[in-house]
LUMKOL-225869 format. One line per 10 residues: number of its first residue (from 1); their letters; for each residue x, y, z of C-alpha. Coordinates in nm, 4 decimals. Layout:
<pts>
NUM	a	X/Y/Z  ...
</pts>
This chain:
<pts>
1	xxxxxxxxxx	17.5473/1.9842/18.0143  17.3112/1.7566/17.8270  17.4875/1.4359/17.7237  17.3486/1.2575/17.4189  17.3796/0.8895/17.3361  17.6858/0.8890/17.1097  17.7182/0.7126/16.7770  17.8711/0.3812/16.8855  17.9532/0.2879/16.5272  17.8549/-0.0073/16.3086
11	xxxxxxxxxx	17.5861/0.2085/16.1442  17.3420/0.1550/16.4341  17.0546/0.3944/16.4911  16.9690/0.3173/16.8532  17.0800/0.1463/17.1722  16.9127/-0.0093/17.4754  16.9872/0.1220/17.8237  17.0836/-0.1996/18.0018  17.2071/-0.0629/18.3328  17.2766/0.2763/18.4827
21	xxxxxxxxxx	17.6066/0.2778/18.6723  17.5277/0.6119/18.8426  17.2290/0.7682/19.0176  17.0947/1.1227/19.0285  17.3040/1.3219/19.2747  17.6218/1.1173/19.2221  17.9472/1.3076/19.1713  18.1464/1.1780/18.8745  18.4850/1.2425/18.7221  18.5633/1.2657/18.3543
31	xxxxxxxxxx	18.5826/0.9077/18.2263  18.3648/0.7604/18.5040  18.1467/0.4840/18.3505  17.7905/0.6176/18.3304  17.5818/0.3516/18.1621  17.5864/0.0142/17.9894  17.4280/0.0347/17.6458  17.3465/-0.2645/17.4271  17.3335/-0.2470/17.0508  17.2459/-0.5297/16.8147
41	xxxxxxxxxx	17.6072/-0.6438/16.8308  17.7631/-0.5691/17.1694  17.7243/-0.4192/17.5170  17.9453/-0.1161/17.5795  18.0105/0.1097/17.8769  17.9849/0.4811/17.8015  18.2030/0.7115/18.0161  18.1249/1.0599/18.1410  18.2546/1.3347/17.9103  18.3196/1.5689/18.2057
51	xxxxxxxxxx	18.3367/1.5999/18.5833  18.0253/1.7078/18.7699  17.7067/1.5946/18.9423  17.4427/1.3744/18.7835  17.1435/1.6058/18.7661  16.8909/1.3913/18.5787  16.8680/1.0558/18.4037  16.6437/1.0910/18.1001  16.5999/0.7212/18.0161  16.5204/0.4164/18.2221
61	xxxxxxxxxx	16.6783/0.0736/18.2204  16.5237/-0.1262/17.9376  16.4468/0.1830/17.7264  16.5622/0.1840/17.3656  16.6753/0.5309/17.2613  16.7928/0.6675/16.9254  17.1470/0.7940/16.8748  17.1857/1.1659/16.9593  16.9066/1.1535/17.2189  16.9794/1.3199/17.5551
71	xxxxxxxxxx	17.0179/1.0433/17.8132  17.1665/1.2295/18.1106  17.2125/1.5853/18.2317  17.5381/1.6546/18.4167  17.5832/1.9694/18.6256  17.9394/2.0590/18.5331  17.9300/2.4006/18.7003  17.8849/2.5796/18.3709  17.5074/2.6102/18.3885  17.2358/2.4449/18.1907
81	xxxxxxxxxx	17.1785/2.1567/18.4305  16.8652/2.1086/18.6411  16.8790/1.9074/18.9606  16.6386/1.6181/19.0011  16.4493/1.7768/19.2957  16.4094/2.1017/19.1028  16.2821/1.9184/18.8005  16.0263/1.7388/19.0139  15.9130/2.0672/19.1708  15.8839/2.2284/18.8306
91	xxxxxxxxxx	15.6466/1.9606/18.7100  15.3557/2.1707/18.8407  15.0150/2.1115/18.9922  14.9118/1.8141/19.1969  14.7013/1.5551/19.0207  14.4067/1.3457/19.1388  14.6249/1.1274/19.3595  14.7464/1.4335/19.5482  14.3897/1.5538/19.5970  14.2920/1.2154/19.7354
101	xxxxxxxxxx	14.5867/1.2279/19.9733  14.4867/1.5741/20.0879  14.1309/1.4650/20.1559  14.2465/1.1573/20.3399  14.4683/1.3678/20.5629  14.1870/1.6000/20.6669  14.1395/1.8359/20.3748  13.7995/2.0029/20.3526  13.5395/1.8360/20.1341  13.4038/2.0428/19.8461
111	xxxxxxxxxx	13.0923/2.0658/19.6268  12.8811/1.9824/19.9309  12.9669/1.6112/19.9202  13.0195/1.4969/20.2780  13.3239/1.2717/20.3280  13.4314/1.2917/19.9629  13.5943/1.5420/19.7335  13.5164/1.6102/19.3704  13.8329/1.6052/19.1668  13.8533/1.7553/18.8233
121	xxxxxxxxxx	13.9593/1.5006/18.5657  14.2726/1.5699/18.3639  14.2137/1.7403/18.0286  14.1055/1.5074/17.7531  14.3832/1.4256/17.5081  14.3747/1.6310/17.1919  14.2647/1.4549/16.8784  14.5756/1.3134/16.7085  14.6934/1.4974/16.3983  14.8390/1.2934/16.1146
131	xxxxxxxxxx	15.1707/1.4207/15.9797  15.2508/1.4076/15.6114  15.5772/1.2739/15.4702  15.8242/1.0191/15.6087  15.8157/0.9616/15.9833  16.1580/0.9419/16.1507  16.1782/0.6276/16.3673  16.4150/0.3380/16.4307  16.3253/-0.0089/16.2960  16.2558/-0.1418/16.6457
141	xxxxxxxxxx	16.0172/0.1496/16.7079  15.8331/0.0806/16.3821  15.7996/-0.2860/16.4776  15.6539/-0.1943/16.8186  15.4018/0.0389/16.6526  15.2953/-0.2362/16.4107  15.2492/-0.4820/16.6980  15.0264/-0.2317/16.8794  14.8345/-0.1278/16.5677  14.9486/0.2340/16.6005
151	xxxxxxxxxx	14.9986/0.4633/16.3007  15.3379/0.6301/16.3558  15.2227/0.9339/16.1577  14.9905/1.0378/16.4439  15.2394/0.9793/16.7275  15.4102/1.3005/16.8468  15.7871/1.2542/16.8312  16.0051/1.3687/17.1207  16.3387/1.2834/16.9609  16.5708/1.4971/16.7501
161	xxxxxxxxxx	16.3992/1.6466/16.4429  16.0712/1.5011/16.5641  16.1928/1.1405/16.5630  15.9382/0.9035/16.7189  16.0999/0.7032/16.9982  16.0021/0.3746/17.1583  15.8868/0.5663/17.4662  15.6608/0.7825/17.2459  15.4880/0.4722/17.1100  15.4606/0.3115/17.4531
171	xxxxxxxxxx	15.3028/0.6254/17.5991  15.0728/0.6999/17.3065  14.6986/0.6761/17.3765  14.3965/0.7352/17.1571  14.1325/0.6923/17.4260  13.8045/0.8811/17.4294  13.7820/1.2004/17.6412  13.7277/1.1374/18.0109  13.4198/1.2686/18.1979  13.4461/1.6254/18.3227
181	xxxxxxxxxx	13.4700/1.5234/18.6864  13.5112/1.2167/18.9002  13.4112/1.1550/19.2593  13.6803/0.9942/19.4705  13.6150/0.8575/19.8185  13.8061/1.0316/20.0947  13.9320/0.7046/20.2322  14.2768/0.5867/20.1249  14.2625/0.4433/19.7711  14.2656/0.0676/19.7278
191	xxxxxxxxxx	14.5550/-0.0589/19.5196  14.4379/-0.2481/19.2098  14.4982/-0.6192/19.1993  14.7776/-0.7195/18.9604  14.6499/-0.8938/18.6502  14.7742/-1.2482/18.6073  15.0215/-1.2279/18.8962  15.0614/-1.4823/19.1717  15.2203/-1.4388/19.5123  15.4826/-1.7030/19.4372
201	xxxxxxxxxx	15.5897/-1.5524/19.1023  15.8615/-1.3082/19.0129  15.8433/-1.1127/18.6890  16.1609/-0.9835/18.5253  16.1575/-0.7571/18.2177  16.2814/-0.9213/17.8986  16.5581/-0.6820/17.8041  16.9306/-0.6482/17.7516  17.1165/-0.9485/17.6117  16.8216/-1.1808/17.6838
211	xxxxxxxxxx	16.5988/-0.9620/17.4634  16.8607/-0.9610/17.1867  16.8856/-1.3405/17.2024  16.5061/-1.3690/17.1938  16.4792/-1.1451/16.8877  16.7639/-1.3208/16.7058  16.6217/-1.6683/16.7680  16.2742/-1.5697/16.6461  16.4177/-1.3990/16.3366  16.6148/-1.7129/16.2558
221	xxxxxxxxxx	16.3207/-1.9509/16.3033  16.0868/-1.7293/16.1029  16.3345/-1.6614/15.8215  16.5072/-1.9973/15.7551  16.3778/-2.3440/15.6710  16.5523/-2.5412/15.9457  16.6359/-2.9073/15.9209  16.8724/-3.1201/16.1299  17.1297/-3.3853/16.0575  17.3095/-3.5933/16.3243
231	xxxxxxxxxx	17.6024/-3.8353/16.3025  17.8557/-3.9800/16.5439  18.2309/-3.9431/16.5478  18.5009/-4.1541/16.7114  18.7166/-3.9025/16.8991  18.9598/-4.1556/17.0448  19.2522/-4.0454/16.8261  19.1858/-3.6759/16.8858  19.1671/-3.7498/17.2581  19.5114/-3.9117/17.2463
241	xxxxxxxxxx	19.6632/-3.6314/17.0368  19.5244/-3.3636/17.2674  19.6670/-3.5472/17.5683  20.0050/-3.5573/17.3953  20.0036/-3.1822/17.3176  19.8282/-3.0569/17.6305  20.1383/-2.9912/17.8427  20.3216/-2.8266/17.5529  20.0272/-2.5911/17.4996  20.0144/-2.5112/17.8715
251	xxxxxxxxxx	20.3805/-2.4031/17.8583  20.2687/-2.1393/17.6103  19.9849/-2.0325/17.8408  19.7185/-2.1976/17.6250  19.4475/-2.4377/17.7377  19.4075/-2.6942/17.4620  19.0524/-2.8243/17.4229  18.8882/-3.0378/17.1563  18.7378/-2.7301/16.9883  19.0444/-2.6274/16.7810
261	xxxxxxxxxx	19.0639/-2.9761/16.6282  18.6948/-2.9630/16.5400  18.7299/-2.6124/16.3979  19.0159/-2.7160/16.1688  18.8113/-3.0107/16.0426  18.5136/-2.7799/15.9797  18.7236/-2.5351/15.7777  18.8506/-2.8214/15.5618  18.4905/-2.9309/15.5058  18.3795/-2.5768/15.4206
271	xxxxxxxxxx	18.6504/-2.5480/15.1568  18.5213/-2.8663/14.9949  18.1530/-2.7718/15.0338  18.1485/-2.3884/15.0118  17.7677/-2.3712/15.0091  17.7807/-2.4232/15.3876  17.9931/-2.1085/15.4209  17.7315/-1.8980/15.2443  17.4356/-1.6783/15.3311  17.1079/-1.6071/15.1551
281	xxxxxxxxxx	17.0375/-1.2433/15.0747  16.6594/-1.2304/15.0797  16.6446/-0.8751/14.9441  16.8169/-0.9710/14.6182  16.7425/-1.3467/14.6098  17.1149/-1.4218/14.5876  17.3292/-1.6859/14.7557  17.6374/-1.5080/14.8894  17.9464/-1.7293/14.8993  18.1878/-1.6039/15.1649
291	xxxxxxxxxx	18.5521/-1.6473/15.0689  18.6897/-1.6159/15.4221  18.6373/-1.8521/15.7107  18.5254/-1.6691/16.0250  18.4030/-1.9269/16.2770  18.1640/-1.8150/16.5506  18.1881/-1.9974/16.8830  17.8791/-1.9704/17.1021  17.9888/-1.8822/17.4565  17.7812/-1.9196/17.7727
301	xxxxxxxxxx	17.7978/-1.6141/18.0012  17.6112/-1.5069/18.3149  17.3917/-1.2793/18.1013  17.3254/-1.5278/17.8218  17.4694/-1.6586/17.4980  17.7120/-1.4535/17.2886  17.9031/-1.5584/16.9766  18.2660/-1.4368/16.9574  18.4313/-1.4927/16.6199  18.7635/-1.6603/16.5368
311	xxxxxxxxxx	18.8615/-1.4789/16.2188  19.0449/-1.6459/15.9323  19.0488/-1.9824/16.1067  19.1933/-2.1417/15.7922  19.5145/-1.9430/15.8376  19.5657/-2.0422/16.2013  19.7339/-2.3431/16.3582  19.5529/-2.5581/16.6131  19.7536/-2.3975/16.8930  19.6792/-2.0474/16.7596
321	xxxxxxxxxx	19.3066/-2.1242/16.7441  19.3181/-2.2553/17.1025  19.4747/-1.9317/17.2250  19.2242/-1.7173/17.0353  18.9264/-1.9170/17.1665  19.0586/-1.8755/17.5218  19.1024/-1.4978/17.4731  18.7551/-1.4539/17.3271  18.5911/-1.6653/17.5989  18.7512/-1.4535/17.8701
331	xxxxxxxxxx	18.6429/-1.1343/17.6946  18.2868/-1.2655/17.6673  18.2741/-1.3359/18.0395  18.4205/-0.9941/18.1251  18.2074/-0.8052/17.8681  18.5170/-0.6532/17.7103  18.4706/-0.7754/17.3530  18.4111/-0.5221/17.0775  18.1220/-0.5404/16.8334  18.3733/-0.6443/16.5641
341	xxxxxxxxxx	18.4708/-0.9464/16.7753  18.1042/-1.0445/16.8107  17.9965/-1.0182/16.4479  18.0864/-1.1290/16.0979  18.0900/-1.5065/16.1443  18.0308/-1.7267/15.8392  17.9692/-2.0562/16.0263  17.8970/-2.1192/16.3953  17.9835/-2.3908/16.6458  17.7804/-2.4348/16.9632
351	xxxxxxxxxx	17.9056/-2.6708/17.2314  17.7361/-2.7983/17.5452  17.9786/-3.0884/17.5788  18.1114/-2.9688/17.9118  17.7603/-2.9832/18.0577  17.6270/-3.3073/17.9138  17.3566/-3.4443/17.6893  17.3660/-3.6623/17.3794  17.2794/-3.4074/17.1105  17.0690/-3.0998/17.0427
361	xxxxxxxxxx	16.9191/-2.9299/16.7377  17.0642/-2.5778/16.7467  16.9022/-2.2713/16.5879  17.0904/-2.1093/16.2995  17.2948/-1.7991/16.3668  17.1043/-1.6173/16.0939  17.1863/-1.5320/15.8122  17.4294/-1.8248/15.8168  17.2996/-2.1455/15.6579  17.4639/-2.4001/15.8901
371	xxxxxxxxxx	17.5538/-2.4475/16.2552  17.7249/-2.7437/16.4223  17.6345/-2.8648/16.7699  17.9236/-3.0329/16.9556  17.8062/-3.2546/17.2381  17.9556/-3.4595/17.5196  18.2184/-3.7255/17.4509  18.1068/-4.0592/17.5991  18.2971/-4.3828/17.6530  18.0812/-4.6285/17.4615
381	xxxxxxxxxx	18.1118/-4.9872/17.3373  18.1294/-5.0021/16.9567  18.2147/-5.2694/16.7035  18.5577/-5.2422/16.5367  18.6844/-5.5177/16.3070  18.4200/-5.7540/16.4378  18.5060/-5.6958/16.8035  18.3382/-5.4890/17.0744  18.5732/-5.2190/17.2030  18.5308/-4.9069/17.4164
391	xxxxxxxxxx	18.5820/-4.5828/17.2192  18.5332/-4.2155/17.2940  18.2244/-4.1317/17.0900  18.0762/-3.7927/17.0096  17.7465/-3.6933/16.8470  17.7727/-3.4024/16.6029  17.4365/-3.2395/16.5333  17.3866/-2.9879/16.2553  17.1033/-2.7512/16.1737  17.0872/-2.6158/15.8199
401	xxxxxxxxxx	16.8780/-2.3875/15.6018  16.7014/-2.6182/15.3551  16.6427/-2.3269/15.1188  17.0153/-2.3347/15.0418  17.1570/-2.6679/15.1620  17.0275/-3.0106/15.0602  17.0395/-3.3060/15.2970  17.2871/-3.4976/15.0805  17.5304/-3.2054/15.0860  17.5003/-3.1794/15.4649
411	xxxxxxxxxx	17.5738/-3.5521/15.4965  17.8807/-3.5341/15.2714  18.0120/-3.2305/15.4585  17.9769/-3.3962/15.7985  18.1286/-3.7179/15.6633  18.4365/-3.5169/15.5667  18.4577/-3.3521/15.9097  18.4279/-3.6894/16.0832  18.6873/-3.8462/15.8542  18.9425/-3.5817/15.9518
421	xxxxxxxxxx	18.8653/-3.6048/16.3233  18.9068/-3.9817/16.3171  19.2488/-3.9361/16.1506  19.3577/-3.6125/16.3215  19.7189/-3.6222/16.1974  19.5752/-3.5116/15.8624  19.4556/-3.1893/16.0255  19.8205/-3.0786/16.0483  19.8167/-3.0459/15.6710  19.5172/-2.8123/15.6796
431	x	19.6089/-2.4416/15.6772
</pts>
């Protein structure tokens, strides 16, 4: 049977083949994971719909394919499947490389050329024909065509209903017809030198989650007017309160970090300054005020950065937030989070405090208008009541979209967050 990339939901039109979990010739059972597919929002494993043998993989790792495109043929014993060797045999006549190999292995020279063989060039590509009407193609495919200066209307589409796929654009050529014949030396061909490659380099395709991160960061930088604002916060009281509650939280199976305290303070600030919980709709030129408080928490995984979302953080206690952050972090590491758990945030926190550094200037999680960077807590001498004392100090660094948020508003918001963190007992009254 021919298995098509299913509709994964979320209104997405395509997915990227991140990793095949089977090979041609493998025997699978119904429900055996076949492939990891990445959408704009999550990476999911797609299981086999039946038992059988993998006859042919129709897409390679890194390919972006539209929904309802055949990605694998499974021989389920009911016919209709072609084995990989048979498919290769059915591909037909040998090309120039085969002729060269034959000559090199002792094949007779032709056309009276001693020690060489004349090889007919492949047929010249037909002149492209421009189609009328709307061309079916995914947004990513259209973008690739624009980058390459290719008119989609002249690219033959191999997808359903003539849809032009990414592979169609990548393989499209408009070169002039080749000469009728080419003379190839009988000696073994010399491999071309790689362009721009060095012996001590390794090149890895930009794809999967890394490609999604790359695209998202560029979209954010190109779409929003970033500016940064940094202030410091005395976390000594939060440190003491966390130490007091840490064992109690552990009895409930929860690891209590500083993040839930910071999140509660942020929610209180967002309620007072709702413009920071908004988004800018560029298609309608409207500022969209979000009435719920879904806080994204950037999580570092082996594959790259993902942003799980703590929903309705204003309705949760500090202990509840701690448990939810722990659950989401584990799901991010294990790649078990759903697209719903990785989307819909209204404000994002990114923390490198466990690694180090003073502060950073994070990139907005577009279309949000604000993001808060939480950095490492340092023991530092500061002046309190005219005396030098050691306090646990933290830099909080924000990036904001200046099209929507003014610097004075950002300062007042962060002042409010810092005020609550420096008197954390007041956080118990929030939510």
